[in-house]
C-alpha positions as CSV (number, residue, x, y, z in Angstrom):
1,M,0.0,0.0,0.0
2,N,1.5,3.3,1.0
3,H,-0.1,5.3,-1.9
4,Y,-3.6,6.3,-2.3
5,E,-4.8,3.4,-4.4
6,M,-7.9,5.3,-5.6
7,P,-9.4,2.3,-7.5
8,L,-9.3,0.2,-4.3
9,V,-10.6,3.2,-2.3
10,L,-13.6,3.5,-4.6
11,F,-14.1,-0.3,-4.9
12,T,-14.0,-1.0,-1.2
13,V,-16.1,2.0,-0.1
14,L,-18.8,1.5,-2.8
15,C,-19.0,-2.2,-2.3
16,Q,-19.4,-1.8,1.4
17,S,-22.0,0.9,0.8
18,A,-24.0,-1.5,-1.3
19,I,-23.7,-4.2,1.4
20,G,-24.9,-1.7,4.0
21,L,-28.0,-0.8,1.9
22,V,-29.0,-4.4,1.6
23,A,-28.3,-5.1,5.3
24,V,-30.5,-2.3,6.6
25,N,-33.2,-3.2,4.0
26,A,-33.1,-6.8,5.3
27,F,-33.3,-5.5,8.9
28,R,-36.4,-3.5,8.0
29,Q,-38.0,-6.4,6.2
30,V,-37.5,-8.6,9.3
31,S,-38.3,-6.2,12.1
32,G,-40.1,-3.2,10.7
33,P,-43.5,-2.5,9.2
34,D,-44.5,-3.9,5.8
35,M,-42.5,-2.4,3.0
36,E,-43.7,-1.4,-0.4
37,P,-42.3,-3.7,-3.1
38,R,-41.5,-0.6,-5.2
39,R,-39.3,0.8,-2.3
40,I,-37.5,-2.5,-1.9
41,R,-36.7,-2.8,-5.6
42,L,-35.5,0.8,-5.8
43,E,-33.2,0.2,-2.8
44,W,-31.8,-3.0,-4.2
45,L,-31.4,-1.4,-7.6
46,A,-29.4,1.4,-6.0
47,A,-27.3,-1.1,-4.2
48,G,-26.7,-3.0,-7.5
49,L,-25.7,0.2,-9.3
50,V,-23.3,1.2,-6.5
51,L,-21.7,-2.2,-6.4
52,I,-21.3,-2.3,-10.2
53,T,-19.7,1.2,-10.1
54,G,-17.3,-0.1,-7.5
55,L,-16.4,-3.2,-9.5
56,I,-15.7,-1.0,-12.6
57,A,-13.4,1.1,-10.5
58,S,-11.5,-2.0,-9.3
59,V,-10.6,-2.9,-12.8
60,F,-8.3,0.2,-13.0
61,H,-6.3,-1.3,-10.2
62,L,-5.4,-4.4,-12.2
63,G,-2.2,-4.3,-14.3
64,H,-3.7,-6.8,-16.7
65,P,-7.6,-6.5,-16.6
66,S,-8.0,-9.4,-19.0
67,G,-6.5,-11.7,-16.4
68,M,-9.2,-10.9,-13.8
69,V,-10.9,-14.2,-14.5
70,R,-8.0,-15.9,-12.8
71,A,-8.8,-14.3,-9.5
72,L,-10.6,-17.4,-8.4
73,N,-7.6,-19.7,-9.0
74,N,-6.4,-19.7,-5.4
75,L,-9.5,-20.2,-3.3
76,G,-7.8,-22.6,-1.0
77,T,-5.0,-20.2,0.0
78,A,-5.7,-16.6,-1.0
79,W,-8.2,-14.3,0.7
80,L,-8.2,-12.2,-2.5
81,S,-9.7,-15.1,-4.4
82,R,-12.2,-15.6,-1.7
83,E,-13.1,-11.9,-1.9
84,A,-13.7,-12.2,-5.6
85,L,-15.9,-15.3,-5.0
86,T,-18.0,-13.7,-2.3
87,V,-18.5,-10.5,-4.2
88,G,-19.8,-12.7,-7.1
89,I,-22.2,-14.5,-4.8
90,F,-23.4,-11.2,-3.3
91,L,-24.0,-9.8,-6.8
92,A,-25.9,-12.9,-7.9
93,L,-28.2,-12.8,-4.8
94,L,-28.7,-9.1,-5.4
95,A,-29.8,-9.8,-8.9
96,A,-32.1,-12.6,-7.7
97,G,-33.7,-10.2,-5.2
98,L,-34.5,-7.7,-8.0
99,L,-36.2,-10.5,-9.9
100,L,-38.1,-12.1,-7.0
101,M,-39.2,-9.1,-5.0
102,R,-41.4,-7.5,-7.7
103,E,-44.7,-8.1,-5.9
104,K,-43.8,-8.6,-2.2
105,S,-40.9,-8.6,0.2
106,N,-38.8,-11.7,0.8
107,P,-37.1,-11.5,4.2
108,V,-35.4,-14.8,3.8
109,L,-33.7,-13.8,0.6
110,A,-32.9,-10.4,2.0
111,V,-31.2,-11.8,5.1
112,T,-29.3,-14.4,3.0
113,T,-28.0,-11.6,0.7
114,A,-27.0,-9.5,3.7
115,A,-25.1,-12.5,5.2
116,A,-23.3,-12.9,1.9
117,G,-22.4,-9.3,2.1
118,L,-20.9,-9.9,5.6
119,L,-18.8,-12.6,4.1
120,V,-17.6,-10.1,1.5
121,I,-16.5,-7.8,4.3
122,L,-14.8,-10.6,6.2
123,S,-12.9,-11.5,3.0
124,M,-11.9,-7.9,2.5
125,G,-10.8,-7.6,6.1
126,M,-8.5,-10.6,5.7
127,T,-7.2,-9.5,2.3
128,Y,-6.2,-6.1,3.7
129,S,-4.6,-7.2,7.0
130,P,-1.3,-8.7,5.9
131,P,1.5,-9.4,8.4
132,S,3.7,-6.8,6.6
133,F,1.4,-4.1,8.0
134,P,1.5,-4.7,11.8
135,A,-0.9,-1.9,12.7
136,I,-3.7,-3.6,10.7
137,N,-2.7,-7.3,10.9
138,N,-5.7,-7.9,13.2
139,V,-9.4,-7.4,13.3
140,L,-9.3,-3.7,12.6
141,P,-9.9,-3.8,8.8
142,F,-13.0,-5.9,9.3
143,V,-14.2,-3.4,12.0
144,F,-13.5,-0.4,9.8
145,F,-15.3,-2.0,6.8
146,C,-18.3,-2.9,8.9
147,L,-18.6,0.6,10.2
148,T,-18.4,2.0,6.6
149,A,-21.2,-0.4,5.5
150,L,-23.4,0.7,8.4
151,L,-22.7,4.4,8.1
152,L,-23.4,4.6,4.3
153,G,-26.1,2.0,4.3
154,S,-28.2,3.5,7.1
155,S,-27.8,7.0,5.7
156,A,-28.6,6.2,2.1
157,G,-31.4,3.9,3.3
158,Q,-33.2,6.9,4.5
159,L,-34.1,7.7,0.9
160,F,-36.0,4.4,0.6
161,A,-37.4,3.9,4.1
162,N,-41.0,4.9,4.8
163,E,-41.9,7.5,7.5
164,N,-42.3,4.9,10.2
165,S,-38.9,3.4,9.6
166,R,-36.8,6.6,9.4
167,P,-36.5,7.2,13.2
168,M,-35.1,3.7,13.6
169,M,-32.7,4.3,10.7
170,T,-31.5,7.5,12.4
171,R,-30.9,5.7,15.7
172,I,-28.8,3.1,13.8
173,L,-26.8,5.8,12.1
174,T,-26.3,7.8,15.3
175,A,-25.1,4.8,17.3
176,T,-22.7,3.8,14.5
177,L,-21.4,7.4,14.3
178,I,-20.6,7.4,18.0
179,V,-18.9,3.9,17.9
180,A,-16.9,4.9,14.8
181,L,-15.8,8.2,16.4
182,V,-14.6,6.5,19.5
183,I,-12.8,3.7,17.6
184,Y,-11.0,6.1,15.2
185,L,-9.9,8.4,18.0
186,I,-8.6,5.5,20.2
187,V,-6.9,3.3,17.6
188,P,-4.0,5.7,16.8
189,C,-3.4,6.1,20.6
190,I,-3.1,2.3,21.0
191,W,-0.7,2.2,18.1
192,L,1.5,4.8,19.8
193,S,2.1,2.3,22.6
194,G,3.0,-0.5,20.2
195,G,6.0,-1.5,18.2
196,E,8.0,0.9,16.0
197,I,6.0,0.3,12.8
198,M,2.7,0.8,14.7
199,K,4.1,4.1,16.2
200,L,5.0,5.3,12.7
201,T,1.6,4.4,11.5
202,A,0.0,6.4,14.3
203,E,2.2,9.4,13.6
204,Q,1.4,9.2,9.9
205,W,-2.4,9.1,10.6
206,L,-2.4,11.8,13.2
207,A,-0.4,14.1,11.0
208,S,-2.6,13.6,8.0
209,P,-5.4,16.1,7.0
210,L,-7.2,13.0,5.7
211,Y,-7.5,11.7,9.3
212,W,-8.8,14.9,10.7
213,G,-11.1,15.5,7.8
214,R,-12.5,12.0,8.2
215,I,-13.0,12.7,12.0
216,I,-14.6,16.1,11.6
217,I,-16.4,15.9,8.2
218,G,-17.3,12.2,8.2
219,L,-18.2,11.7,11.9
220,A,-18.4,14.6,14.3
221,L,-20.2,17.0,12.0
222,P,-22.9,14.5,11.0
223,L,-23.5,13.8,14.7
224,V,-24.0,17.5,15.4
225,L,-26.3,17.9,12.4
226,I,-28.5,14.9,13.3
227,K,-28.8,16.3,16.9
228,A,-29.6,19.8,15.7
229,L,-32.1,18.7,13.0
230,G,-33.6,15.8,14.9
231,K,-33.5,13.6,11.8
232,T,-31.2,12.5,9.0
233,P,-31.4,14.7,5.9
234,A,-31.0,12.9,2.6
235,W,-27.9,15.0,1.7
236,L,-26.0,13.8,4.8
237,W,-25.1,10.7,2.8
238,G,-22.8,12.8,0.6
239,L,-21.0,14.1,3.7
240,L,-20.6,10.6,5.1
241,L,-19.3,9.3,1.7
242,A,-16.7,12.1,1.6
243,G,-15.6,11.1,5.1
244,E,-15.4,7.4,4.2
245,L,-13.4,8.1,1.1
246,M,-10.9,10.2,3.1
247,G,-10.6,7.6,5.7
248,R,-10.1,4.8,3.2
249,A,-7.4,6.8,1.3
250,L,-5.6,7.2,4.6
251,F,-6.0,3.5,5.3
252,F,-4.1,2.7,2.1
253,A,-1.6,5.6,2.0
254,G,-0.9,6.1,5.7
255,T,-0.5,2.6,7.0
256,V,3.3,1.9,7.3
257,H,4.9,-1.2,5.9
258,T,7.6,-3.2,7.8
259,A,10.1,-2.4,5.0
260,V,10.0,1.3,5.6
261,N,13.1,1.3,7.8
262,M,14.8,-1.7,6.3
263,G,18.6,-1.3,6.7
264,G,18.2,1.4,9.3
265,V,18.3,1.5,13.1
266,Y,14.8,1.5,14.6
């Protein structure tokens, strides 16, 4: 990593946003009031378009796009191959939902698709937590990615939820914002007490405008706005998306590799 990797930034953020949309939709189908089939289809269509946009962006990360079909060659050993497989399964279930939920909701299919999305996030978390990056060679990428899915899914889902469901969606978003704010403030402090590479990562993050932009624009400001307005305005999704893109760019560019001081004295 150690550079911005914009295709991966767009792919991961947009893919997780699509998963979040499906997850909150599934939650509403299971626990909320009856949903109009038209709203369900629109939300799943939006999730599909966002996912496809992310997949198109990911192609620009490949040195040889024509070889992308070989991504499944190492399912037994490589989490990247498992990521490709789970994304394919999620996309297929998303398409099935668009076909099968024309007349009525289907909570079982919705929950199954959301579960497939969670497997995508797990695969991504394992893919982007290699031992060569000690600061994130742990559960943190999975946690970060789940927070992205919930933040963007619950905020964008406001556009499709009925009036009765919107207060619940706002509560989900508010709780996720608080948890994310606490985690993103605490994690660099923990890294400062770790090994040399973890310390360098913490210093890189804390010195970056992307980190503070993500904290202020993507977390603190939305919390203040929700508190002041008493609801989640539709345009807040754009603010949250900007914050997530900044945070993800920092994740790829600001996390320090073990080779950074190779040959030097730590």
